[in-house]
C-alpha positions as CSV (number, residue, x, y, z in Angstrom):
1,X,122.9,108.1,42.9
2,X,124.5,109.1,46.2
3,X,127.9,107.4,46.1
4,X,128.4,107.9,49.9
5,X,125.1,106.2,50.6
6,X,126.0,103.4,48.2
7,X,129.3,102.9,49.9
8,X,127.8,102.7,53.4
9,X,125.3,100.2,52.0
10,X,128.1,98.0,50.7
11,X,129.8,98.2,54.0
12,X,126.5,97.2,55.8
13,X,126.1,94.2,53.5
14,X,129.7,93.1,54.1
15,X,129.5,93.4,57.9
16,X,126.1,91.7,58.0
17,X,127.7,88.7,56.3
18,X,130.8,88.8,58.6
19,X,133.2,89.5,55.8
20,X,136.4,91.6,55.8
21,X,137.2,94.0,53.0
22,X,139.8,91.4,51.8
23,X,137.1,88.6,51.9
24,X,134.8,90.7,49.7
25,X,137.7,91.7,47.4
26,X,138.8,88.0,46.9
27,X,135.2,87.0,46.2
28,X,134.9,89.4,43.3
29,X,138.5,89.4,42.1
30,X,139.4,93.0,43.0
31,X,141.8,94.5,45.5
32,X,140.8,95.3,49.1
33,X,141.8,98.9,48.2
34,X,139.0,98.9,45.6
35,X,136.5,97.7,48.2
36,X,137.7,100.5,50.6
37,X,137.1,103.1,47.9
38,X,133.6,101.7,47.3
39,X,132.8,101.9,51.0
40,X,134.2,105.5,51.3
41,X,132.1,106.7,48.3
42,X,135.2,107.4,46.2
43,X,134.5,104.9,43.5
44,X,131.8,102.3,42.4
45,X,131.9,98.8,40.9
46,X,130.6,98.5,37.4
47,X,127.0,97.6,36.7
48,X,127.7,93.9,36.1
49,X,129.4,93.6,39.5
50,X,126.6,95.6,41.3
51,X,124.1,93.1,39.8
52,X,126.2,90.1,41.0
53,X,126.5,91.5,44.5
54,X,122.7,92.0,44.5
55,X,122.2,88.4,43.5
56,X,124.8,86.9,45.8
57,X,123.5,88.7,49.0
58,X,119.8,88.6,48.0
59,X,119.5,92.4,48.0
60,X,117.1,94.1,45.7
61,X,118.9,95.9,42.9
62,X,116.8,99.0,43.5
63,X,117.9,99.1,47.1
64,X,121.5,98.9,45.9
65,X,121.1,102.0,43.8
66,X,119.2,103.8,46.6
67,X,121.8,102.9,49.1
68,X,119.3,101.8,51.7
69,X,116.5,99.3,52.3
70,X,113.5,101.3,51.0
71,X,110.6,99.3,52.5
72,X,109.7,98.5,56.0
73,X,108.5,94.9,55.6
74,X,106.0,95.3,58.4
75,X,104.2,97.9,56.4
76,X,102.0,96.2,53.9
77,X,100.0,99.3,52.8
78,X,102.4,100.5,50.1
79,X,101.3,100.6,46.5
80,X,103.9,98.1,45.2
81,X,103.0,98.6,41.5
82,X,103.6,102.3,41.5
83,X,106.8,101.9,43.5
84,X,108.1,99.4,41.0
85,X,107.5,101.7,38.1
86,X,109.2,104.6,39.8
87,X,112.2,102.5,40.7
88,X,112.4,101.0,37.2
89,X,112.6,104.6,35.8
90,X,115.4,105.5,38.2
91,X,117.3,102.3,37.6
92,X,116.9,102.8,33.8
93,X,118.5,106.3,34.2
94,X,121.4,104.9,36.2
95,X,122.0,102.3,33.6
96,X,122.0,104.9,30.8
97,X,124.6,106.9,32.8
98,X,126.8,103.8,33.0
99,X,126.3,102.8,29.4
100,X,127.1,106.2,27.9
101,X,129.7,107.5,30.3
102,X,133.0,108.2,28.6
103,X,136.2,110.2,29.2
104,X,135.1,113.3,27.4
105,X,133.9,115.0,30.7
106,X,130.7,116.2,29.0
107,X,127.6,116.5,31.2
108,X,124.4,114.7,30.2
109,X,120.9,115.8,30.7
110,X,118.2,113.2,31.4
111,X,114.4,113.0,30.7
112,X,111.9,110.3,31.4
113,X,110.5,108.5,28.5
114,X,106.9,107.3,28.9
115,X,103.6,107.1,26.9
116,X,100.4,108.9,26.6
117,X,98.6,105.7,25.6
118,X,96.1,104.4,28.1
119,X,96.6,100.7,27.2
120,X,100.4,100.7,27.9
121,X,102.8,101.7,30.7
122,X,106.4,102.4,29.6
123,X,109.4,103.2,31.8
124,X,112.5,104.5,30.2
125,X,114.8,107.5,29.8
126,X,116.8,109.5,27.3
127,X,120.2,110.9,28.0
128,X,121.8,113.6,25.9
129,X,124.4,116.3,25.5
130,X,125.6,118.3,22.5
131,X,127.5,115.4,21.1
132,X,125.4,112.3,21.8
133,X,122.1,111.0,22.9
134,X,121.0,107.5,24.0
135,X,117.6,105.8,24.7
136,X,117.0,103.1,27.3
137,X,113.5,101.5,27.7
138,X,113.5,99.0,30.6
139,X,109.8,98.3,31.0
140,X,106.8,97.9,28.7
141,X,103.6,96.8,30.3
142,X,100.3,96.1,28.6
143,X,97.4,97.2,30.8
144,X,94.6,97.3,28.3
145,X,93.2,94.1,29.7
146,X,91.3,93.0,26.5
147,X,93.9,91.2,24.4
148,X,94.2,87.6,25.6
149,X,95.1,86.1,22.2
150,X,98.0,83.7,22.0
151,X,100.4,84.9,19.2
152,X,103.0,82.9,17.2
153,X,104.9,86.0,16.2
154,X,105.3,89.5,17.7
155,X,107.3,92.3,16.3
156,X,108.1,95.4,18.5
157,X,109.8,98.2,16.7
158,X,110.9,101.7,17.8
159,X,110.3,104.3,15.1
160,X,111.0,108.0,14.7
161,X,108.6,110.0,12.5
162,X,109.9,112.8,10.2
163,X,107.0,114.4,8.3
164,X,106.2,111.7,5.8
165,X,109.2,109.4,6.6
166,X,109.3,106.7,9.2
167,X,112.8,105.8,10.4
168,X,113.4,102.5,12.2
169,X,115.5,102.9,15.3
170,X,115.5,99.5,17.0
171,X,113.5,96.3,17.2
172,X,112.9,93.2,19.4
173,X,111.0,90.3,17.9
174,X,109.5,87.0,19.0
175,X,108.9,84.0,16.7
176,X,108.7,80.5,18.1
177,X,106.8,77.2,17.9
178,X,105.2,78.0,21.2
179,X,102.5,80.7,21.6
180,X,102.6,83.7,23.9
181,X,100.2,86.5,24.9
182,X,101.0,90.1,24.5
183,X,101.3,90.8,28.3
184,X,103.8,88.1,28.9
185,X,105.9,88.9,25.8
186,X,106.3,92.5,26.8
187,X,107.6,91.6,30.3
188,X,110.9,90.6,28.6
189,X,111.2,93.6,26.3
190,X,114.1,96.0,26.8
191,X,115.4,98.5,24.2
192,X,118.8,100.2,24.4
193,X,119.9,102.6,21.7
194,X,123.4,103.9,22.6
195,X,123.8,106.2,19.6
196,X,120.3,107.6,19.0
197,X,121.4,110.9,17.5
198,X,124.7,112.7,17.0
199,X,123.4,116.1,18.2
200,X,121.0,117.3,20.8
201,X,117.5,118.0,19.3
202,X,116.1,121.2,21.0
203,X,116.6,119.6,24.4
204,X,114.0,117.0,23.5
205,X,111.0,119.1,24.4
206,X,108.8,117.1,22.0
207,X,109.0,113.5,20.9
208,X,108.4,112.0,17.5
209,X,109.1,108.5,18.7
210,X,106.7,105.7,18.8
211,X,106.6,101.9,19.4
212,X,104.8,99.8,16.8
213,X,103.7,96.3,17.9
214,X,102.5,93.8,15.2
215,X,101.2,90.5,16.7
216,X,100.4,87.6,14.4
217,X,98.0,84.9,15.7
218,X,97.6,81.2,14.6
219,X,95.3,82.3,11.7
220,X,97.8,84.8,10.5
221,X,95.6,87.7,11.6
222,X,97.8,90.7,12.5
223,X,96.9,93.0,15.4
224,X,98.8,96.3,15.5
225,X,99.4,98.8,18.4
226,X,101.0,102.2,17.8
227,X,102.2,103.6,21.1
228,X,103.3,107.3,21.0
229,X,106.2,108.1,23.4
230,X,106.6,111.4,25.3
231,X,109.4,113.0,27.2
232,X,108.7,114.2,30.8
233,X,110.6,116.3,33.3
234,X,114.0,115.3,34.4
235,X,114.2,112.6,37.0
236,X,115.4,114.2,40.2
237,X,117.6,112.4,42.7
238,X,116.0,111.8,46.1
């Protein structure tokens, strides 16, 4: 993220809403000096406050991170679906940065986390250095188009495979009196693993991670999907 662009964008939002730096500071319980540092690109609000500003002023969160309005609304010919996936990946990476940032001064490397499975689209990232690695999956989309079953229970589990051993990393499950189809269930799935491994694993050239989805219908029939995950090249800043 370009902090200078972000700061100019905050200033633009403030001025468009006829607010002084003190007005904005009072609104969010900070000092006007803090607002001044945001606008000068010297500091940034935390992620929770960025989200709140986005909601309060009806500004897309992706635009906040980019530091500009990305889309000319008069141009309707843009592939919105592809753009959304790209922005979700970049937002996910920025969230990982905020989640794992500490005072050690260590630099993190980043790679995109996606899938080679044709029936699913996944947007996520892995951040790592020699001391720590973290995983963030922000978006799982079923695009197979053939599973319209309503399920009473869905289990989504992230595994790591080690030869003949399967290690459970994280999970997110659904079980309710109401029924839900796979596509709508996955819209709410997010996975965050802040301490994935204690050391860097060969710069994560290869992945032995996979998502396992077990969906149980009203007749207790279980449908399973095993989704292999792969690491792609680092996400570059625009």
